[in-house]
N, CA, C and O atoms as a GROMACS GRO file, in nm:
protein
  400
    1MET      N    1  12.241  10.201   9.489
    1MET     CA    2  12.198  10.064   9.463
    1MET      C    3  12.047  10.057   9.478
    1MET      O    4  11.992  10.096   9.581
    2SER      N    5  11.977  10.008   9.374
    2SER     CA    6  11.832  10.000   9.380
    2SER      C    7  11.789   9.869   9.444
    2SER      O    8  11.856   9.766   9.433
    3THR      N    9  11.675   9.875   9.510
    3THR     CA   10  11.619   9.757   9.574
    3THR      C   11  11.532   9.684   9.474
    3THR      O   12  11.446   9.743   9.411
    4ARG      N   13  11.556   9.557   9.461
    4ARG     CA   14  11.478   9.476   9.368
    4ARG      C   15  11.340   9.452   9.426
    4ARG      O   16  11.326   9.407   9.540
    5ILE      N   17  11.239   9.480   9.348
    5ILE     CA   18  11.101   9.452   9.387
    5ILE      C   19  11.071   9.310   9.346
    5ILE      O   20  11.089   9.274   9.229
    6ASN      N   21  11.027   9.230   9.439
    6ASN     CA   22  11.004   9.090   9.407
    6ASN      C   23  10.857   9.062   9.375
    6ASN      O   24  10.770   9.146   9.397
    7ASN      N   25  10.833   8.943   9.324
    7ASN     CA   26  10.697   8.904   9.283
    7ASN      C   27  10.601   8.906   9.401
    7ASN      O   28  10.483   8.936   9.383
    8ARG      N   29  10.649   8.874   9.520
    8ARG     CA   30  10.561   8.875   9.636
    8ARG      C   31  10.512   9.016   9.665
    8ARG      O   32  10.394   9.036   9.695
    9ASP      N   33  10.603   9.116   9.656
    9ASP     CA   34  10.564   9.256   9.676
    9ASP      C   35  10.458   9.298   9.574
    9ASP      O   36  10.358   9.361   9.609
   10VAL      N   37  10.480   9.261   9.450
   10VAL     CA   38  10.387   9.298   9.343
   10VAL      C   39  10.254   9.223   9.362
   10VAL      O   40  10.147   9.281   9.340
   11GLY      N   41  10.260   9.099   9.402
   11GLY     CA   42  10.138   9.022   9.428
   11GLY      C   43  10.058   9.081   9.542
   11GLY      O   44   9.936   9.086   9.537
   12THR      N   45  10.128   9.126   9.646
   12THR     CA   46  10.062   9.191   9.759
   12THR      C   47   9.997   9.322   9.714
   12THR      O   48   9.884   9.351   9.753
   13LEU      N   49  10.068   9.400   9.634
   13LEU     CA   50  10.012   9.525   9.581
   13LEU      C   51   9.888   9.495   9.498
   13LEU      O   52   9.788   9.565   9.510
   14ARG      N   53   9.892   9.393   9.414
   14ARG     CA   54   9.776   9.356   9.333
   14ARG      C   55   9.656   9.328   9.422
   14ARG      O   56   9.545   9.374   9.394
   15GLN      N   57   9.678   9.253   9.528
   15GLN     CA   58   9.569   9.219   9.620
   15GLN      C   59   9.514   9.343   9.690
   15GLN      O   60   9.392   9.357   9.704
   16ILE      N   61   9.602   9.432   9.734
   16ILE     CA   62   9.560   9.555   9.802
   16ILE      C   63   9.478   9.642   9.707
   16ILE      O   64   9.374   9.695   9.745
   17ILE      N   65   9.525   9.657   9.584
   17ILE     CA   66   9.452   9.738   9.486
   17ILE      C   67   9.315   9.677   9.462
   17ILE      O   68   9.214   9.748   9.460
   18GLN      N   69   9.310   9.547   9.443
   18GLN     CA   70   9.182   9.480   9.417
   18GLN      C   71   9.084   9.503   9.532
   18GLN      O   72   8.969   9.539   9.511
   19GLU      N   73   9.131   9.481   9.654
   19GLU     CA   74   9.043   9.498   9.771
   19GLU      C   75   8.995   9.643   9.784
   19GLU      O   76   8.879   9.667   9.818
   20ASN      N   77   9.084   9.739   9.758
   20ASN     CA   78   9.044   9.879   9.767
   20ASN      C   79   8.946   9.919   9.657
   20ASN      O   80   8.853   9.995   9.683
   21LEU      N   81   8.965   9.869   9.536
   21LEU     CA   82   8.870   9.898   9.428
   21LEU      C   83   8.734   9.836   9.460
   21LEU      O   84   8.630   9.896   9.432
   22GLN      N   85   8.733   9.716   9.516
   22GLN     CA   86   8.608   9.653   9.555
   22GLN      C   87   8.536   9.736   9.662
   22GLN      O   88   8.414   9.753   9.655
   23ARG      N   89   8.611   9.787   9.759
   23ARG     CA   90   8.550   9.871   9.863
   23ARG      C   91   8.500  10.003   9.806
   23ARG      O   92   8.391  10.048   9.840
   24TYR      N   93   8.580  10.064   9.720
   24TYR     CA   94   8.543  10.194   9.661
   24TYR      C   95   8.413  10.184   9.584
   24TYR      O   96   8.329  10.275   9.591
   25THR      N   97   8.395  10.076   9.511
   25THR     CA   98   8.278  10.061   9.425
   25THR      C   99   8.168   9.977   9.488
   25THR      O  100   8.058   9.970   9.435
   26ASP      N  101   8.198   9.913   9.601
   26ASP     CA  102   8.106   9.817   9.662
   26ASP      C  103   8.070   9.708   9.561
   26ASP      O  104   7.955   9.664   9.553
   27ALA      N  105   8.171   9.665   9.485
   27ALA     CA  106   8.151   9.564   9.381
   27ALA      C  107   8.254   9.453   9.396
   27ALA      O  108   8.367   9.466   9.347
   28PRO      N  109   8.218   9.343   9.464
   28PRO     CA  110   8.315   9.236   9.487
   28PRO      C  111   8.355   9.161   9.359
   28PRO      O  112   8.442   9.074   9.364
   29ILE      N  113   8.292   9.192   9.246
   29ILE     CA  114   8.327   9.122   9.122
   29ILE      C  115   8.450   9.179   9.054
   29ILE      O  116   8.501   9.120   8.959
   30ILE      N  117   8.501   9.294   9.102
   30ILE     CA  118   8.621   9.353   9.043
   30ILE      C  119   8.740   9.262   9.071
   30ILE      O  120   8.761   9.217   9.183
   31THR      N  121   8.818   9.235   8.967
   31THR     CA  122   8.942   9.160   8.984
   31THR      C  123   9.056   9.237   8.919
   31THR      O  124   9.038   9.304   8.817
   32VAL      N  125   9.173   9.226   8.980
   32VAL     CA  126   9.295   9.288   8.928
   32VAL      C  127   9.393   9.175   8.901
   32VAL      O  128   9.418   9.090   8.987
   33HIS      N  129   9.449   9.174   8.780
   33HIS     CA  130   9.540   9.067   8.739
   33HIS      C  131   9.676   9.126   8.703
   33HIS      O  132   9.684   9.232   8.642
   34LEU      N  133   9.780   9.057   8.740
   34LEU     CA  134   9.916   9.094   8.704
   34LEU      C  135   9.944   9.045   8.563
   34LEU      O  136   9.914   8.930   8.528
   35ILE      N  137  10.001   9.133   8.482
   35ILE     CA  138  10.042   9.097   8.346
   35ILE      C  139  10.183   9.150   8.324
   35ILE      O  140  10.238   9.216   8.412
   36GLY      N  141  10.242   9.121   8.212
   36GLY     CA  142  10.372   9.178   8.179
   36GLY      C  143  10.489   9.101   8.238
   36GLY      O  144  10.481   8.981   8.262
   37SER      N  145  10.600   9.174   8.260
   37SER     CA  146  10.727   9.109   8.295
   37SER      C  147  10.725   9.041   8.432
   37SER      O  148  10.790   8.938   8.449
   38PHE      N  149  10.653   9.094   8.528
   38PHE     CA  150  10.647   9.026   8.658
   38PHE      C  151  10.570   8.895   8.646
   38PHE      O  152  10.606   8.795   8.710
   39GLU      N  153  10.465   8.894   8.566
   39GLU     CA  154  10.386   8.772   8.547
   39GLU      C  155  10.467   8.667   8.472
   39GLU      O  156  10.459   8.548   8.503
   40SER      N  157  10.544   8.711   8.372
   40SER     CA  158  10.619   8.616   8.290
   40SER      C  159  10.752   8.574   8.352
   40SER      O  160  10.816   8.480   8.305
   41GLY      N  161  10.793   8.643   8.459
   41GLY     CA  162  10.921   8.612   8.522
   41GLY      C  163  11.039   8.680   8.457
   41GLY      O  164  11.154   8.646   8.486
   42LEU      N  165  11.014   8.775   8.368
   42LEU     CA  166  11.121   8.844   8.295
   42LEU      C  167  11.151   8.983   8.350
   42LEU      O  168  11.216   9.063   8.283
   43SER      N  169  11.104   9.014   8.470
   43SER     CA  170  11.124   9.147   8.527
   43SER      C  171  11.271   9.170   8.562
   43SER      O  172  11.346   9.076   8.589
   44THR      N  173  11.311   9.298   8.561
   44THR     CA  174  11.446   9.339   8.599
   44THR      C  175  11.434   9.441   8.712
   44THR      O  176  11.324   9.474   8.755
   45ASN      N  177  11.548   9.492   8.759
   45ASN     CA  178  11.546   9.594   8.864
   45ASN      C  179  11.469   9.719   8.823
   45ASN      O  180  11.418   9.791   8.908
   46ASN      N  181  11.460   9.745   8.692
   46ASN     CA  182  11.393   9.865   8.643
   46ASN      C  183  11.251   9.840   8.596
   46ASN      O  184  11.187   9.931   8.544
   47SER      N  185  11.201   9.720   8.613
   47SER     CA  186  11.066   9.688   8.564
   47SER      C  187  10.959   9.756   8.647
   47SER      O  188  10.971   9.774   8.768
   48ASP      N  189  10.853   9.793   8.576
   48ASP     CA  190  10.734   9.838   8.647
   48ASP      C  191  10.636   9.721   8.652
   48ASP      O  192  10.655   9.620   8.583
   49ALA      N  193  10.533   9.734   8.732
   49ALA     CA  194  10.433   9.628   8.743
   49ALA      C  195  10.314   9.666   8.656
   49ALA      O  196  10.267   9.780   8.662
   50ASP      N  197  10.266   9.573   8.577
   50ASP     CA  198  10.152   9.598   8.489
   50ASP      C  199  10.034   9.515   8.538
   50ASP      O  200  10.045   9.396   8.564
   51PHE      N  201   9.920   9.583   8.550
   51PHE     CA  202   9.797   9.518   8.595
   51PHE      C  203   9.686   9.544   8.494
   51PHE      O  204   9.691   9.642   8.420
   52THR      N  205   9.589   9.457   8.493
   52THR     CA  206   9.466   9.483   8.420
   52THR      C  207   9.351   9.466   8.518
   52THR      O  208   9.354   9.379   8.605
   53VAL      N  209   9.249   9.550   8.502
   53VAL     CA  210   9.135   9.549   8.593
   53VAL      C  211   9.012   9.502   8.515
   53VAL      O  212   8.981   9.553   8.407
   54PHE      N  213   8.943   9.404   8.572
   54PHE     CA  214   8.820   9.352   8.512
   54PHE      C  215   8.701   9.390   8.597
   54PHE      O  216   8.710   9.396   8.720
   55ASN      N  217   8.589   9.416   8.531
   55ASN     CA  218   8.459   9.441   8.596
   55ASN      C  219   8.454   9.568   8.678
   55ASN      O  220   8.382   9.576   8.777
   56PHE      N  221   8.531   9.669   8.637
   56PHE     CA  222   8.524   9.798   8.706
   56PHE      C  223   8.405   9.872   8.648
   56PHE      O  224   8.414   9.933   8.541
   57ALA      N  225   8.294   9.868   8.718
   57ALA     CA  226   8.172   9.933   8.673
   57ALA      C  227   8.130  10.034   8.779
   57ALA      O  228   8.056  10.001   8.872
   58GLN      N  229   8.177  10.154   8.764
   58GLN     CA  230   8.147  10.261   8.858
   58GLN      C  231   8.058  10.362   8.788
   58GLN      O  232   8.081  10.392   8.670
   59PRO      N  233   7.959  10.414   8.856
   59PRO     CA  234   7.879  10.521   8.792
   59PRO      C  235   7.972  10.635   8.750
   59PRO      O  236   8.052  10.684   8.829
   60TYR      N  237   7.960  10.676   8.628
   60TYR     CA  238   8.049  10.778   8.574
   60TYR      C  239   7.983  10.913   8.589
   60TYR      O  240   7.887  10.946   8.519
   61LEU      N  241   8.036  10.990   8.680
   61LEU     CA  242   7.979  11.120   8.712
   61LEU      C  243   8.044  11.227   8.625
   61LEU      O  244   8.114  11.315   8.676
   62GLY      N  245   8.021  11.219   8.495
   62GLY     CA  246   8.076  11.318   8.404
   62GLY      C  247   8.214  11.284   8.352
   62GLY      O  248   8.263  11.350   8.261
   63GLY      N  249   8.277  11.183   8.409
   63GLY     CA  250   8.410  11.144   8.365
   63GLY      C  251   8.405  11.017   8.283
   63GLY      O  252   8.302  10.950   8.275
   64THR      N  253   8.516  10.985   8.223
   64THR     CA  254   8.526  10.860   8.146
   64THR      C  255   8.557  10.746   8.243
   64THR      O  256   8.599  10.771   8.356
   65PRO      N  257   8.537  10.623   8.201
   65PRO     CA  258   8.572  10.510   8.289
   65PRO      C  259   8.717  10.514   8.336
   65PRO      O  260   8.745  10.482   8.451
   66ILE      N  261   8.809  10.554   8.250
   66ILE     CA  262   8.950  10.556   8.289
   66ILE      C  263   8.975  10.666   8.394
   66ILE      O  264   9.058  10.649   8.483
   67GLU      N  265   8.904  10.778   8.382
   67GLU     CA  266   8.916  10.883   8.484
   67GLU      C  267   8.858  10.838   8.617
   67GLU      O  268   8.911  10.872   8.723
   68GLU      N  269   8.748  10.762   8.613
   68GLU     CA  270   8.689  10.708   8.736
   68GLU      C  271   8.783  10.607   8.802
   68GLU      O  272   8.793  10.602   8.925
   69LEU      N  273   8.851  10.526   8.721
   69LEU     CA  274   8.948  10.433   8.776
   69LEU      C  275   9.063  10.509   8.842
   69LEU      O  276   9.108  10.471   8.950
   70ALA      N  277   9.110  10.615   8.778
   70ALA     CA  278   9.216  10.698   8.836
   70ALA      C  279   9.171  10.756   8.970
   70ALA      O  280   9.247  10.758   9.066
   71LYS      N  281   9.048  10.804   8.975
   71LYS     CA  282   8.995  10.859   9.101
   71LYS      C  283   8.991  10.752   9.209
   71LYS      O  284   9.025  10.779   9.324
   72ALA      N  285   8.950  10.630   9.173
   72ALA     CA  286   8.945  10.519   9.269
   72ALA      C  287   9.085  10.484   9.319
   72ALA      O  288   9.103  10.454   9.437
   73LEU      N  289   9.184  10.486   9.230
   73LEU     CA  290   9.321  10.456   9.270
   73LEU      C  291   9.377  10.563   9.364
   73LEU      O  292   9.449  10.532   9.459
   74ARG      N  293   9.343  10.689   9.338
   74ARG     CA  294   9.383  10.796   9.431
   74ARG      C  295   9.320  10.772   9.568
   74ARG      O  296   9.386  10.784   9.671
   75TRP      N  297   9.192  10.738   9.569
   75TRP     CA  298   9.120  10.709   9.694
   75TRP      C  299   9.188  10.595   9.768
   75TRP      O  300   9.192  10.594   9.891
   76ALA      N  301   9.241  10.497   9.693
   76ALA     CA  302   9.305  10.381   9.752
   76ALA      C  303   9.446  10.410   9.803
   76ALA      O  304   9.512  10.321   9.859
   77GLY      N  305   9.494  10.532   9.785
   77GLY     CA  306   9.625  10.570   9.837
   77GLY      C  307   9.736  10.569   9.735
   77GLY      O  308   9.852  10.591   9.772
   78CYS      N  309   9.706  10.546   9.608
   78CYS     CA  310   9.809  10.550   9.505
   78CYS      C  311   9.851  10.694   9.481
   78CYS      O  312   9.772  10.787   9.499
   79GLN      N  313   9.976  10.712   9.442
   79GLN     CA  314  10.031  10.845   9.420
   79GLN      C  315  10.071  10.862   9.274
   79GLN      O  316  10.081  10.765   9.199
   80SER      N  317  10.093  10.986   9.235
   80SER     CA  318  10.135  11.021   9.098
   80SER      C  319  10.045  10.954   8.995
   80SER      O  320  10.093  10.901   8.895
   81VAL      N  321   9.915  10.957   9.019
   81VAL     CA  322   9.818  10.892   8.929
   81VAL      C  323   9.801  10.979   8.804
   81VAL      O  324   9.772  11.098   8.814
   82MET      N  325   9.819  10.918   8.687
   82MET     CA  326   9.809  10.989   8.560
   82MET      C  327   9.739  10.899   8.458
   82MET      O  328   9.773  10.782   8.446
   83THR      N  329   9.643  10.954   8.386
   83THR     CA  330   9.574  10.876   8.283
   83THR      C  331   9.634  10.904   8.146
   83THR      O  332   9.680  11.015   8.117
   84ILE      N  333   9.633  10.802   8.063
   84ILE     CA  334   9.669  10.815   7.922
   84ILE      C  335   9.550  10.758   7.845
   84ILE      O  336   9.552  10.644   7.799
   85ALA      N  337   9.447  10.840   7.835
   85ALA     CA  338   9.321  10.796   7.776
   85ALA      C  339   9.331  10.777   7.625
   85ALA      O  340   9.251  10.705   7.566
   86SER      N  341   9.429  10.841   7.562
   86SER     CA  342   9.440  10.833   7.417
   86SER      C  343   9.515  10.709   7.368
   86SER      O  344   9.523  10.686   7.248
   87ALA      N  345   9.568  10.629   7.458
   87ALA     CA  346   9.637  10.505   7.419
   87ALA      C  347   9.535  10.408   7.360
   87ALA      O  348   9.416  10.414   7.392
   88ARG      N  349   9.581  10.318   7.275
   88ARG     CA  350   9.491  10.219   7.214
   88ARG      C  351   9.412  10.147   7.323
   88ARG      O  352   9.291  10.127   7.309
   89VAL      N  353   9.480  10.107   7.428
   89VAL     CA  354   9.415  10.055   7.549
   89VAL      C  355   9.444  10.160   7.657
   89VAL      O  356   9.560  10.175   7.696
   90PRO      N  357   9.343  10.231   7.705
   90PRO     CA  358   9.368  10.337   7.802
   90PRO      C  359   9.447  10.288   7.923
   90PRO      O  360   9.429  10.175   7.969
   91ILE      N  361   9.534  10.374   7.972
   91ILE     CA  362   9.629  10.338   8.077
   91ILE      C  363   9.615  10.436   8.194
   91ILE      O  364   9.592  10.556   8.174
   92VAL      N  365   9.630  10.384   8.314
   92VAL     CA  366   9.647  10.467   8.433
   92VAL      C  367   9.781  10.431   8.492
   92VAL      O  368   9.804  10.316   8.532
   93LYS      N  369   9.871  10.529   8.499
   93LYS     CA  370  10.003  10.509   8.561
   93LYS      C  371   9.996  10.561   8.704
   93LYS      O  372   9.928  10.660   8.731
   94PHE      N  373  10.064  10.494   8.794
   94PHE     CA  374  10.065  10.536   8.933
   94PHE      C  375  10.182  10.474   9.007
   94PHE      O  376  10.248  10.383   8.957
   95VAL      N  377  10.206  10.524   9.125
   95VAL     CA  378  10.305  10.467   9.217
   95VAL      C  379  10.232  10.430   9.345
   95VAL      O  380  10.153  10.509   9.397
   96ALA      N  381  10.259  10.311   9.394
   96ALA     CA  382  10.198  10.266   9.520
   96ALA      C  383  10.300  10.182   9.594
   96ALA      O  384  10.352  10.085   9.540
   97TRP      N  385  10.327  10.220   9.718
   97TRP     CA  386  10.419  10.146   9.803
   97TRP      C  387  10.555  10.125   9.734
   97TRP      O  388  10.616  10.019   9.747
   98GLY      N  389  10.600  10.227   9.660
   98GLY     CA  390  10.730  10.222   9.596
   98GLY      C  391  10.733  10.147   9.465
   98GLY      O  392  10.840  10.132   9.405
   99ILE      N  393  10.620  10.100   9.419
   99ILE     CA  394  10.614  10.024   9.293
   99ILE      C  395  10.542  10.107   9.189
   99ILE      O  396  10.435  10.162   9.216
  100GLN      N  397  10.601  10.117   9.069
  100GLN     CA  398  10.537  10.190   8.959
  100GLN      C  399  10.450  10.098   8.879
  100GLN      O  400  10.387  10.140   8.782
   0.00000   0.00000   0.00000
């Protein structure tokens, strides 16, 4: 039996990710927003959480912005971090606190 992840858990994760990205970059203007099925209320037991990140401006030390975001998420404690840079909108997939 799978445990249903509720909106409060996802909202808490969003806040934690935002605060960690702000600390990593020393940029309080970074915001993380929930989008997709959790935002619309259409999530199911198998839903993942979708976020979008605004104002992530980190010096790129030879990597692409999406790779730098992945590095920041690893620093923040996210696991199984994987980039899909070739997507129309680049994606970083990860697991954090049991939420994909």
